[in-house]
PDB file of N, H, CA, C and O in Angstrom:
ATOM      1  N   UNK A   1      20.082 -29.518  23.962  1.00  0.00           N
ATOM      2  CA  UNK A   1      20.129 -28.390  25.397  1.00  0.00           C
ATOM      3  C   UNK A   1      19.396 -26.681  24.427  1.00  0.00           C
ATOM      4  O   UNK A   1      19.358 -25.664  25.119  1.00  0.00           O
ATOM      5  N   UNK A   2      18.955 -26.590  23.093  1.00  0.00           N
ATOM      6  H   UNK A   2      18.986 -27.416  22.530  1.00  0.00           H
ATOM      7  CA  UNK A   2      17.592 -25.295  22.503  1.00  0.00           C
ATOM      8  C   UNK A   2      16.530 -25.623  23.513  1.00  0.00           C
ATOM      9  O   UNK A   2      16.102 -24.952  24.453  1.00  0.00           O
ATOM     10  N   UNK A   3      16.123 -27.148  22.971  1.00  0.00           N
ATOM     11  H   UNK A   3      16.470 -27.694  22.208  1.00  0.00           H
ATOM     12  CA  UNK A   3      14.670 -27.186  24.220  1.00  0.00           C
ATOM     13  C   UNK A   3      14.613 -27.485  25.419  1.00  0.00           C
ATOM     14  O   UNK A   3      13.622 -27.995  25.940  1.00  0.00           O
ATOM     15  N   UNK A   4      16.044 -27.106  26.214  1.00  0.00           N
ATOM     16  H   UNK A   4      16.849 -26.692  25.790  1.00  0.00           H
ATOM     17  CA  UNK A   4      16.159 -26.964  28.157  1.00  0.00           C
ATOM     18  C   UNK A   4      16.312 -25.628  27.975  1.00  0.00           C
ATOM     19  O   UNK A   4      15.753 -24.991  28.868  1.00  0.00           O
ATOM     20  N   UNK A   5      16.970 -24.821  26.989  1.00  0.00           N
ATOM     21  H   UNK A   5      17.424 -25.339  26.264  1.00  0.00           H
ATOM     22  CA  UNK A   5      16.648 -22.990  27.323  1.00  0.00           C
ATOM     23  C   UNK A   5      15.447 -22.600  26.685  1.00  0.00           C
ATOM     24  O   UNK A   5      14.919 -21.637  27.239  1.00  0.00           O
ATOM     25  N   UNK A   6      15.079 -22.869  26.079  1.00  0.00           N
ATOM     26  H   UNK A   6      15.508 -23.652  25.629  1.00  0.00           H
ATOM     27  CA  UNK A   6      13.081 -22.332  25.886  1.00  0.00           C
ATOM     28  C   UNK A   6      12.815 -22.799  26.310  1.00  0.00           C
ATOM     29  O   UNK A   6      11.653 -22.447  26.110  1.00  0.00           O
ATOM     30  N   UNK A   7      12.594 -24.580  27.855  1.00  0.00           N
ATOM     31  H   UNK A   7      13.539 -24.866  28.018  1.00  0.00           H
ATOM     32  CA  UNK A   7      11.834 -24.404  28.626  1.00  0.00           C
ATOM     33  C   UNK A   7      12.316 -23.077  29.907  1.00  0.00           C
ATOM     34  O   UNK A   7      11.575 -22.216  30.380  1.00  0.00           O
ATOM     35  N   UNK A   8      13.596 -23.290  30.164  1.00  0.00           N
ATOM     36  H   UNK A   8      14.198 -23.990  29.780  1.00  0.00           H
ATOM     37  CA  UNK A   8      13.966 -21.452  30.998  1.00  0.00           C
ATOM     38  C   UNK A   8      13.180 -20.583  30.350  1.00  0.00           C
ATOM     39  O   UNK A   8      12.735 -19.916  31.283  1.00  0.00           O
ATOM     40  N   UNK A   9      12.965 -20.383  29.894  1.00  0.00           N
ATOM     41  H   UNK A   9      13.327 -20.925  29.136  1.00  0.00           H
ATOM     42  CA  UNK A   9      12.429 -19.006  29.036  1.00  0.00           C
ATOM     43  C   UNK A   9      10.803 -19.410  29.399  1.00  0.00           C
ATOM     44  O   UNK A   9      10.184 -18.522  29.986  1.00  0.00           O
ATOM     45  N   UNK A  10      10.453 -20.005  29.257  1.00  0.00           N
ATOM     46  H   UNK A  10      10.956 -20.726  28.781  1.00  0.00           H
ATOM     47  CA  UNK A  10       9.057 -20.092  29.035  1.00  0.00           C
ATOM     48  C   UNK A  10       9.253 -19.820  30.745  1.00  0.00           C
ATOM     49  O   UNK A  10       9.582 -18.678  31.066  1.00  0.00           O
ATOM     50  N   UNK A  11       8.999 -21.137  32.147  1.00  0.00           N
ATOM     51  H   UNK A  11       8.731 -22.064  31.886  1.00  0.00           H
ATOM     52  CA  UNK A  11       9.301 -20.998  33.250  1.00  0.00           C
ATOM     53  C   UNK A  11       9.319 -19.991  33.530  1.00  0.00           C
ATOM     54  O   UNK A  11       8.358 -19.714  34.248  1.00  0.00           O
ATOM     55  N   UNK A  12      10.272 -18.803  33.245  1.00  0.00           N
ATOM     56  H   UNK A  12      11.052 -19.028  32.661  1.00  0.00           H
ATOM     57  CA  UNK A  12      10.349 -17.114  33.258  1.00  0.00           C
ATOM     58  C   UNK A  12       9.785 -16.834  32.970  1.00  0.00           C
ATOM     59  O   UNK A  12       9.717 -15.707  33.460  1.00  0.00           O
ATOM     60  N   UNK A  13       8.578 -17.040  31.966  1.00  0.00           N
ATOM     61  H   UNK A  13       8.632 -17.955  31.568  1.00  0.00           H
ATOM     62  CA  UNK A  13       7.925 -15.664  31.913  1.00  0.00           C
ATOM     63  C   UNK A  13       8.438 -15.383  30.425  1.00  0.00           C
ATOM     64  O   UNK A  13       7.801 -14.400  30.046  1.00  0.00           O
ATOM     65  N   UNK A  14       9.276 -15.791  29.444  1.00  0.00           N
ATOM     66  H   UNK A  14       9.794 -16.589  29.751  1.00  0.00           H
ATOM     67  CA  UNK A  14      10.102 -14.015  28.867  1.00  0.00           C
ATOM     68  C   UNK A  14       9.240 -14.985  27.751  1.00  0.00           C
ATOM     69  O   UNK A  14       8.519 -14.314  27.013  1.00  0.00           O
ATOM     70  N   UNK A  15       9.211 -16.233  27.550  1.00  0.00           N
ATOM     71  H   UNK A  15       9.797 -16.778  28.149  1.00  0.00           H
ATOM     72  CA  UNK A  15       8.429 -17.073  25.694  1.00  0.00           C
ATOM     73  C   UNK A  15       7.129 -17.334  26.104  1.00  0.00           C
ATOM     74  O   UNK A  15       6.872 -17.582  27.282  1.00  0.00           O
ATOM     75  N   UNK A  16       6.227 -17.296  25.167  1.00  0.00           N
ATOM     76  H   UNK A  16       6.435 -17.095  24.210  1.00  0.00           H
ATOM     77  CA  UNK A  16       5.110 -18.377  25.510  1.00  0.00           C
ATOM     78  C   UNK A  16       4.729 -19.392  24.438  1.00  0.00           C
ATOM     79  O   UNK A  16       4.405 -19.267  23.257  1.00  0.00           O
ATOM     80  N   UNK A  17       4.886 -20.498  25.294  1.00  0.00           N
ATOM     81  H   UNK A  17       5.149 -20.600  26.253  1.00  0.00           H
ATOM     82  CA  UNK A  17       5.125 -22.049  24.033  1.00  0.00           C
ATOM     83  C   UNK A  17       3.104 -22.461  23.828  1.00  0.00           C
ATOM     84  O   UNK A  17       2.292 -22.338  24.746  1.00  0.00           O
ATOM     85  N   UNK A  18       2.720 -23.004  22.180  1.00  0.00           N
ATOM     86  H   UNK A  18       3.379 -23.104  21.435  1.00  0.00           H
ATOM     87  CA  UNK A  18       1.441 -23.059  21.991  1.00  0.00           C
ATOM     88  C   UNK A  18       2.067 -24.103  21.016  1.00  0.00           C
ATOM     89  O   UNK A  18       2.823 -23.922  20.062  1.00  0.00           O
ATOM     90  N   UNK A  19       1.158 -26.059  21.892  1.00  0.00           N
ATOM     91  H   UNK A  19       0.544 -26.207  22.667  1.00  0.00           H
ATOM     92  CA  UNK A  19       1.645 -27.110  20.507  1.00  0.00           C
ATOM     93  C   UNK A  19       0.024 -27.497  19.902  1.00  0.00           C
ATOM     94  O   UNK A  19      -1.184 -27.621  19.700  1.00  0.00           O
ATOM     95  N   UNK A  20       0.657 -27.509  19.891  1.00  0.00           N
ATOM     96  H   UNK A  20       1.639 -27.409  20.054  1.00  0.00           H
ATOM     97  CA  UNK A  20      -1.258 -28.319  18.296  1.00  0.00           C
ATOM     98  C   UNK A  20      -0.526 -29.422  18.186  1.00  0.00           C
ATOM     99  O   UNK A  20       0.627 -29.677  17.837  1.00  0.00           O
ATOM    100  N   UNK A  21      -1.698 -30.184  18.665  1.00  0.00           N
ATOM    101  H   UNK A  21      -2.635 -29.977  18.949  1.00  0.00           H
ATOM    102  CA  UNK A  21      -1.719 -32.142  18.415  1.00  0.00           C
ATOM    103  C   UNK A  21      -1.941 -31.565  17.081  1.00  0.00           C
ATOM    104  O   UNK A  21      -2.923 -30.850  16.880  1.00  0.00           O
ATOM    105  N   UNK A  22      -0.752 -31.937  15.792  1.00  0.00           N
ATOM    106  H   UNK A  22       0.046 -32.518  15.955  1.00  0.00           H
ATOM    107  CA  UNK A  22      -0.863 -31.963  14.653  1.00  0.00           C
ATOM    108  C   UNK A  22       0.132 -32.922  14.247  1.00  0.00           C
ATOM    109  O   UNK A  22       0.947 -33.380  15.048  1.00  0.00           O
ATOM    110  N   UNK A  23       0.097 -33.205  13.167  1.00  0.00           N
ATOM    111  H   UNK A  23      -0.566 -32.833  12.517  1.00  0.00           H
ATOM    112  CA  UNK A  23       1.202 -34.426  12.496  1.00  0.00           C
ATOM    113  C   UNK A  23       1.427 -33.736  11.349  1.00  0.00           C
ATOM    114  O   UNK A  23       0.598 -33.023  10.785  1.00  0.00           O
ATOM    115  N   UNK A  24       2.861 -34.001  10.899  1.00  0.00           N
ATOM    116  H   UNK A  24       3.535 -34.581  11.357  1.00  0.00           H
ATOM    117  CA  UNK A  24       4.076 -33.206  11.879  1.00  0.00           C
ATOM    118  C   UNK A  24       3.755 -32.750  13.493  1.00  0.00           C
ATOM    119  O   UNK A  24       2.801 -31.998  13.695  1.00  0.00           O
ATOM    120  N   UNK A  25       4.330 -33.085  14.285  1.00  0.00           N
ATOM    121  H   UNK A  25       5.105 -33.696  14.121  1.00  0.00           H
ATOM    122  CA  UNK A  25       3.943 -31.699  15.596  1.00  0.00           C
ATOM    123  C   UNK A  25       4.900 -30.281  15.268  1.00  0.00           C
ATOM    124  O   UNK A  25       6.047 -30.009  14.914  1.00  0.00           O
ATOM    125  N   UNK A  26       3.489 -29.508  15.673  1.00  0.00           N
ATOM    126  H   UNK A  26       2.557 -29.729  15.960  1.00  0.00           H
ATOM    127  CA  UNK A  26       3.597 -27.486  15.508  1.00  0.00           C
ATOM    128  C   UNK A  26       3.869 -27.465  17.021  1.00  0.00           C
ATOM    129  O   UNK A  26       3.172 -28.275  17.632  1.00  0.00           O
ATOM    130  N   UNK A  27       5.000 -26.488  18.036  1.00  0.00           N
ATOM    131  H   UNK A  27       5.567 -25.830  17.539  1.00  0.00           H
ATOM    132  CA  UNK A  27       5.938 -25.778  18.357  1.00  0.00           C
ATOM    133  C   UNK A  27       5.568 -24.921  17.963  1.00  0.00           C
ATOM    134  O   UNK A  27       5.469 -25.205  16.769  1.00  0.00           O
ATOM    135  N   UNK A  28       5.061 -23.403  18.147  1.00  0.00           N
ATOM    136  H   UNK A  28       5.142 -23.172  19.117  1.00  0.00           H
ATOM    137  CA  UNK A  28       5.429 -21.952  18.788  1.00  0.00           C
ATOM    138  C   UNK A  28       5.523 -21.484  19.562  1.00  0.00           C
ATOM    139  O   UNK A  28       5.061 -21.800  20.658  1.00  0.00           O
ATOM    140  N   UNK A  29       6.435 -20.138  19.186  1.00  0.00           N
ATOM    141  H   UNK A  29       6.810 -19.881  18.295  1.00  0.00           H
ATOM    142  CA  UNK A  29       6.853 -19.365  20.344  1.00  0.00           C
ATOM    143  C   UNK A  29       6.429 -17.950  20.175  1.00  0.00           C
ATOM    144  O   UNK A  29       6.181 -17.264  19.183  1.00  0.00           O
ATOM    145  N   UNK A  30       6.424 -17.720  21.510  1.00  0.00           N
ATOM    146  H   UNK A  30       6.625 -18.278  22.316  1.00  0.00           H
ATOM    147  CA  UNK A  30       6.142 -15.837  21.087  1.00  0.00           C
ATOM    148  C   UNK A  30       6.311 -15.093  22.620  1.00  0.00           C
ATOM    149  O   UNK A  30       5.948 -15.523  23.714  1.00  0.00           O
ATOM    150  N   UNK A  31       7.073 -13.676  22.242  1.00  0.00           N
ATOM    151  H   UNK A  31       7.369 -13.327  21.353  1.00  0.00           H
ATOM    152  CA  UNK A  31       6.803 -12.731  23.401  1.00  0.00           C
ATOM    153  C   UNK A  31       6.380 -11.966  24.215  1.00  0.00           C
ATOM    154  O   UNK A  31       6.291 -10.746  24.070  1.00  0.00           O
ATOM    155  N   UNK A  32       6.023 -12.703  25.318  1.00  0.00           N
ATOM    156  H   UNK A  32       6.095 -13.694  25.435  1.00  0.00           H
ATOM    157  CA  UNK A  32       4.757 -11.639  25.633  1.00  0.00           C
ATOM    158  C   UNK A  32       5.522 -10.665  26.234  1.00  0.00           C
ATOM    159  O   UNK A  32       6.753 -10.654  26.210  1.00  0.00           O
ATOM    160  N   UNK A  33       4.870  -9.904  26.734  1.00  0.00           N
ATOM    161  H   UNK A  33       3.870  -9.913  26.753  1.00  0.00           H
ATOM    162  CA  UNK A  33       4.817  -8.599  27.283  1.00  0.00           C
ATOM    163  C   UNK A  33       6.521  -8.347  28.029  1.00  0.00           C
ATOM    164  O   UNK A  33       7.447  -7.537  28.066  1.00  0.00           O
ATOM    165  N   UNK A  34       6.247  -9.192  28.350  1.00  0.00           N
ATOM    166  H   UNK A  34       5.495  -9.849  28.320  1.00  0.00           H
ATOM    167  CA  UNK A  34       8.421  -9.162  29.607  1.00  0.00           C
ATOM    168  C   UNK A  34       8.666  -9.826  28.495  1.00  0.00           C
ATOM    169  O   UNK A  34       8.849  -8.815  27.817  1.00  0.00           O
ATOM    170  N   UNK A  35       8.816 -10.656  27.772  1.00  0.00           N
ATOM    171  H   UNK A  35       8.668 -11.477  28.323  1.00  0.00           H
ATOM    172  CA  UNK A  35       9.790 -11.609  26.807  1.00  0.00           C
ATOM    173  C   UNK A  35      10.242 -10.025  25.799  1.00  0.00           C
ATOM    174  O   UNK A  35      11.379  -9.800  25.386  1.00  0.00           O
ATOM    175  N   UNK A  36       8.909  -9.015  25.562  1.00  0.00           N
ATOM    176  H   UNK A  36       7.984  -9.198  25.897  1.00  0.00           H
ATOM    177  CA  UNK A  36       9.618  -8.339  24.660  1.00  0.00           C
ATOM    178  C   UNK A  36      10.265  -6.245  25.382  1.00  0.00           C
ATOM    179  O   UNK A  36      10.580  -5.184  24.842  1.00  0.00           O
ATOM    180  N   UNK A  37      10.110  -6.824  26.935  1.00  0.00           N
ATOM    181  H   UNK A  37       9.855  -7.686  27.374  1.00  0.00           H
ATOM    182  CA  UNK A  37      10.708  -5.076  27.088  1.00  0.00           C
ATOM    183  C   UNK A  37      12.027  -5.454  27.437  1.00  0.00           C
ATOM    184  O   UNK A  37      12.765  -4.724  28.100  1.00  0.00           O
ATOM    185  N   UNK A  38      12.506  -7.129  26.800  1.00  0.00           N
ATOM    186  H   UNK A  38      11.907  -7.721  26.262  1.00  0.00           H
ATOM    187  CA  UNK A  38      13.812  -7.063  27.114  1.00  0.00           C
ATOM    188  C   UNK A  38      14.374  -7.110  25.648  1.00  0.00           C
ATOM    189  O   UNK A  38      15.248  -7.951  25.438  1.00  0.00           O
ATOM    190  N   UNK A  39      13.912  -6.175  24.439  1.00  0.00           N
ATOM    191  H   UNK A  39      13.203  -5.492  24.609  1.00  0.00           H
ATOM    192  CA  UNK A  39      14.180  -6.334  22.830  1.00  0.00           C
ATOM    193  C   UNK A  39      15.283  -5.045  23.565  1.00  0.00           C
ATOM    194  O   UNK A  39      16.424  -5.463  23.370  1.00  0.00           O
ATOM    195  N   UNK A  40      15.349  -3.741  24.278  1.00  0.00           N
ATOM    196  H   UNK A  40      14.422  -3.402  24.437  1.00  0.00           H
ATOM    197  CA  UNK A  40      16.074  -2.865  23.925  1.00  0.00           C
ATOM    198  C   UNK A  40      17.433  -2.545  24.499  1.00  0.00           C
ATOM    199  O   UNK A  40      18.192  -1.635  24.165  1.00  0.00           O
ATOM    200  N   UNK A  41      17.662  -3.853  25.816  1.00  0.00           N
ATOM    201  H   UNK A  41      17.046  -4.592  26.088  1.00  0.00           H
ATOM    202  CA  UNK A  41      18.633  -3.734  26.114  1.00  0.00           C
ATOM    203  C   UNK A  41      19.525  -4.985  24.932  1.00  0.00           C
ATOM    204  O   UNK A  41      20.662  -4.842  24.485  1.00  0.00           O
ATOM    205  N   UNK A  42      18.589  -6.135  24.671  1.00  0.00           N
ATOM    206  H   UNK A  42      17.665  -6.252  25.035  1.00  0.00           H
ATOM    207  CA  UNK A  42      19.250  -6.855  23.571  1.00  0.00           C
ATOM    208  C   UNK A  42      19.869  -6.295  22.641  1.00  0.00           C
ATOM    209  O   UNK A  42      20.974  -6.556  22.168  1.00  0.00           O
ATOM    210  N   UNK A  43      19.103  -5.478  22.373  1.00  0.00           N
ATOM    211  H   UNK A  43      18.205  -5.266  22.758  1.00  0.00           H
ATOM    212  CA  UNK A  43      19.855  -4.784  20.620  1.00  0.00           C
ATOM    213  C   UNK A  43      20.865  -3.965  20.955  1.00  0.00           C
ATOM    214  O   UNK A  43      21.689  -3.773  20.061  1.00  0.00           O
ATOM    215  N   UNK A  44      21.149  -3.097  22.612  1.00  0.00           N
ATOM    216  H   UNK A  44      20.479  -3.253  23.338  1.00  0.00           H
ATOM    217  CA  UNK A  44      21.788  -2.511  22.478  1.00  0.00           C
ATOM    218  C   UNK A  44      23.645  -2.854  22.653  1.00  0.00           C
ATOM    219  O   UNK A  44      24.728  -2.380  22.310  1.00  0.00           O
ATOM    220  N   UNK A  45      22.863  -4.395  23.688  1.00  0.00           N
ATOM    221  H   UNK A  45      21.983  -4.781  23.966  1.00  0.00           H
ATOM    222  CA  UNK A  45      23.805  -5.344  23.515  1.00  0.00           C
ATOM    223  C   UNK A  45      24.449  -5.678  22.328  1.00  0.00           C
ATOM    224  O   UNK A  45      25.625  -5.997  22.155  1.00  0.00           O
ATOM    225  N   UNK A  46      23.453  -5.555  21.458  1.00  0.00           N
ATOM    226  H   UNK A  46      22.498  -5.296  21.599  1.00  0.00           H
ATOM    227  CA  UNK A  46      24.171  -6.203  20.383  1.00  0.00           C
ATOM    228  C   UNK A  46      25.288  -5.199  19.327  1.00  0.00           C
ATOM    229  O   UNK A  46      26.309  -5.514  18.717  1.00  0.00           O
ATOM    230  N   UNK A  47      24.499  -3.805  19.467  1.00  0.00           N
ATOM    231  H   UNK A  47      23.669  -3.549  19.963  1.00  0.00           H
ATOM    232  CA  UNK A  47      25.307  -2.597  19.075  1.00  0.00           C
ATOM    233  C   UNK A  47      26.366  -2.889  19.141  1.00  0.00           C
ATOM    234  O   UNK A  47      27.203  -3.159  18.281  1.00  0.00           O
ATOM    235  N   UNK A  48      26.399  -2.837  20.570  1.00  0.00           N
ATOM    236  H   UNK A  48      25.718  -2.618  21.269  1.00  0.00           H
ATOM    237  CA  UNK A  48      27.978  -2.261  21.348  1.00  0.00           C
ATOM    238  C   UNK A  48      28.916  -3.374  21.213  1.00  0.00           C
ATOM    239  O   UNK A  48      30.088  -3.387  21.588  1.00  0.00           O
ATOM    240  N   UNK A  49      27.996  -4.687  20.397  1.00  0.00           N
ATOM    241  H   UNK A  49      27.043  -4.676  20.092  1.00  0.00           H
ATOM    242  CA  UNK A  49      29.048  -5.937  20.591  1.00  0.00           C
ATOM    243  C   UNK A  49      29.478  -5.419  18.671  1.00  0.00           C
ATOM    244  O   UNK A  49      30.656  -5.539  18.337  1.00  0.00           O
ATOM    245  N   UNK A  50      28.501  -4.918  17.663  1.00  0.00           N
ATOM    246  H   UNK A  50      27.544  -4.821  17.934  1.00  0.00           H
ATOM    247  CA  UNK A  50      29.763  -4.489  16.646  1.00  0.00           C
ATOM    248  C   UNK A  50      29.980  -3.202  16.353  1.00  0.00           C
ATOM    249  O   UNK A  50      30.091  -2.555  15.312  1.00  0.00           O
ATOM    250  N   UNK A  51      30.015  -2.992  17.406  1.00  0.00           N
ATOM    251  H   UNK A  51      29.926  -3.518  18.252  1.00  0.00           H
ATOM    252  CA  UNK A  51      30.962  -1.044  17.621  1.00  0.00           C
ATOM    253  C   UNK A  51      31.640  -2.060  18.094  1.00  0.00           C
ATOM    254  O   UNK A  51      31.140  -2.947  17.402  1.00  0.00           O
ATOM    255  N   UNK A  52      32.606  -2.729  18.930  1.00  0.00           N
ATOM    256  H   UNK A  52      33.013  -2.009  19.492  1.00  0.00           H
ATOM    257  CA  UNK A  52      33.050  -3.517  19.111  1.00  0.00           C
ATOM    258  C   UNK A  52      34.248  -4.572  18.714  1.00  0.00           C
ATOM    259  O   UNK A  52      35.360  -4.797  19.192  1.00  0.00           O
ATOM    260  N   UNK A  53      33.560  -5.066  17.709  1.00  0.00           N
ATOM    261  H   UNK A  53      32.657  -4.883  17.320  1.00  0.00           H
ATOM    262  CA  UNK A  53      33.685  -6.153  17.036  1.00  0.00           C
ATOM    263  C   UNK A  53      35.513  -7.278  16.367  1.00  0.00           C
ATOM    264  O   UNK A  53      35.963  -8.422  16.295  1.00  0.00           O
ATOM    265  N   UNK A  54      35.832  -5.928  16.082  1.00  0.00           N
ATOM    266  H   UNK A  54      35.467  -4.999  16.140  1.00  0.00           H
ATOM    267  CA  UNK A  54      37.596  -5.033  15.994  1.00  0.00           C
ATOM    268  C   UNK A  54      38.598  -6.414  17.128  1.00  0.00           C
ATOM    269  O   UNK A  54      39.274  -7.439  17.219  1.00  0.00           O
ATOM    270  N   UNK A  55      37.904  -5.266  17.735  1.00  0.00           N
ATOM    271  H   UNK A  55      37.355  -4.434  17.661  1.00  0.00           H
ATOM    272  CA  UNK A  55      38.706  -5.195  19.050  1.00  0.00           C
ATOM    273  C   UNK A  55      38.075  -6.564  20.092  1.00  0.00           C
ATOM    274  O   UNK A  55      38.885  -7.000  20.910  1.00  0.00           O
ATOM    275  N   UNK A  56      37.686  -6.745  20.083  1.00  0.00           N
ATOM    276  H   UNK A  56      37.028  -6.391  19.419  1.00  0.00           H
ATOM    277  CA  UNK A  56      36.700  -8.229  20.555  1.00  0.00           C
ATOM    278  C   UNK A  56      38.015  -9.624  19.657  1.00  0.00           C
ATOM    279  O   UNK A  56      38.614 -10.414  20.387  1.00  0.00           O
ATOM    280  N   UNK A  57      38.196  -9.649  18.306  1.00  0.00           N
ATOM    281  H   UNK A  57      37.709  -9.007  17.713  1.00  0.00           H
ATOM    282  CA  UNK A  57      38.916 -10.228  17.352  1.00  0.00           C
ATOM    283  C   UNK A  57      40.146 -10.437  17.894  1.00  0.00           C
ATOM    284  O   UNK A  57      40.740 -11.455  18.251  1.00  0.00           O
ATOM    285  N   UNK A  58      40.463  -9.067  17.884  1.00  0.00           N
ATOM    286  H   UNK A  58      39.981  -8.240  17.593  1.00  0.00           H
ATOM    287  CA  UNK A  58      41.793  -8.741  17.751  1.00  0.00           C
ATOM    288  C   UNK A  58      42.243  -9.508  20.104  1.00  0.00           C
ATOM    289  O   UNK A  58      43.332  -9.669  20.654  1.00  0.00           O
ATOM    290  N   UNK A  59      41.467  -9.621  20.405  1.00  0.00           N
ATOM    291  H   UNK A  59      40.582  -9.490  19.958  1.00  0.00           H
ATOM    292  CA  UNK A  59      41.913 -10.327  22.413  1.00  0.00           C
ATOM    293  C   UNK A  59      42.275 -11.612  21.610  1.00  0.00           C
ATOM    294  O   UNK A  59      43.313 -12.254  21.451  1.00  0.00           O
ATOM    295  N   UNK A  60      40.386 -11.772  20.964  1.00  0.00           N
ATOM    296  H   UNK A  60      39.543 -11.250  21.094  1.00  0.00           H
ATOM    297  CA  UNK A  60      40.876 -13.290  20.890  1.00  0.00           C
ATOM    298  C   UNK A  60      41.756 -14.114  20.168  1.00  0.00           C
ATOM    299  O   UNK A  60      42.288 -15.141  20.589  1.00  0.00           O
ATOM    300  N   UNK A  61      41.910 -13.478  18.776  1.00  0.00           N
ATOM    301  H   UNK A  61      41.478 -12.644  18.434  1.00  0.00           H
ATOM    302  CA  UNK A  61      42.899 -13.694  18.448  1.00  0.00           C
ATOM    303  C   UNK A  61      44.915 -13.943  18.776  1.00  0.00           C
ATOM    304  O   UNK A  61      45.827 -14.673  18.388  1.00  0.00           O
ATOM    305  N   UNK A  62      44.620 -12.427  20.013  1.00  0.00           N
ATOM    306  H   UNK A  62      43.879 -11.834  20.328  1.00  0.00           H
ATOM    307  CA  UNK A  62      45.412 -12.618  20.607  1.00  0.00           C
ATOM    308  C   UNK A  62      45.828 -14.121  22.124  1.00  0.00           C
ATOM    309  O   UNK A  62      46.957 -14.473  22.465  1.00  0.00           O
ATOM    310  N   UNK A  63      44.658 -14.587  22.612  1.00  0.00           N
ATOM    311  H   UNK A  63      43.741 -14.300  22.334  1.00  0.00           H
ATOM    312  CA  UNK A  63      44.354 -15.351  23.924  1.00  0.00           C
ATOM    313  C   UNK A  63      44.312 -16.469  23.039  1.00  0.00           C
ATOM    314  O   UNK A  63      44.193 -17.388  23.849  1.00  0.00           O
ATOM    315  N   UNK A  64      44.335 -17.105  21.674  1.00  0.00           N
ATOM    316  H   UNK A  64      44.432 -16.358  21.016  1.00  0.00           H
ATOM    317  CA  UNK A  64      45.225 -17.754  21.092  1.00  0.00           C
ATOM    318  C   UNK A  64      43.388 -18.712  20.257  1.00  0.00           C
ATOM    319  O   UNK A  64      43.380 -19.845  19.777  1.00  0.00           O
ATOM    320  N   UNK A  65      42.012 -17.668  20.375  1.00  0.00           N
ATOM    321  H   UNK A  65      42.019 -16.748  20.764  1.00  0.00           H
ATOM    322  CA  UNK A  65      41.079 -18.853  20.246  1.00  0.00           C
ATOM    323  C   UNK A  65      40.475 -18.739  18.712  1.00  0.00           C
ATOM    324  O   UNK A  65      39.908 -17.753  18.243  1.00  0.00           O
ATOM    325  N   UNK A  66      40.594 -19.303  18.413  1.00  0.00           N
ATOM    326  H   UNK A  66      41.054 -20.105  18.794  1.00  0.00           H
ATOM    327  CA  UNK A  66      40.745 -19.085  16.858  1.00  0.00           C
ATOM    328  C   UNK A  66      38.435 -19.756  16.499  1.00  0.00           C
ATOM    329  O   UNK A  66      37.986 -19.668  15.356  1.00  0.00           O
ATOM    330  N   UNK A  67      37.851 -20.097  17.250  1.00  0.00           N
ATOM    331  H   UNK A  67      38.215 -20.169  18.178  1.00  0.00           H
ATOM    332  CA  UNK A  67      36.301 -20.638  17.154  1.00  0.00           C
ATOM    333  C   UNK A  67      36.000 -19.570  17.086  1.00  0.00           C
ATOM    334  O   UNK A  67      36.792 -18.726  17.506  1.00  0.00           O
ATOM    335  N   UNK A  68      34.458 -19.077  16.408  1.00  0.00           N
ATOM    336  H   UNK A  68      33.815 -19.762  16.067  1.00  0.00           H
ATOM    337  CA  UNK A  68      34.223 -18.269  15.653  1.00  0.00           C
ATOM    338  C   UNK A  68      33.181 -18.251  14.224  1.00  0.00           C
ATOM    339  O   UNK A  68      33.086 -17.231  13.543  1.00  0.00           O
TER     340      UNK A  68
END
């Protein structure tokens, strides 16, 4: 699943991938400018989640969701 997600992000131009012909194989990922432009909204969403974690957990518990 992770490989598929990374391939899709690469296809969309949100990450760049560099593969090295080594043993063991090595691959590095980087954020090009388009991927870096997502950092502020992603951090904003994370901040919102932290701010509202109590309400989120209360709602999950009310709906019987024990995952987490």
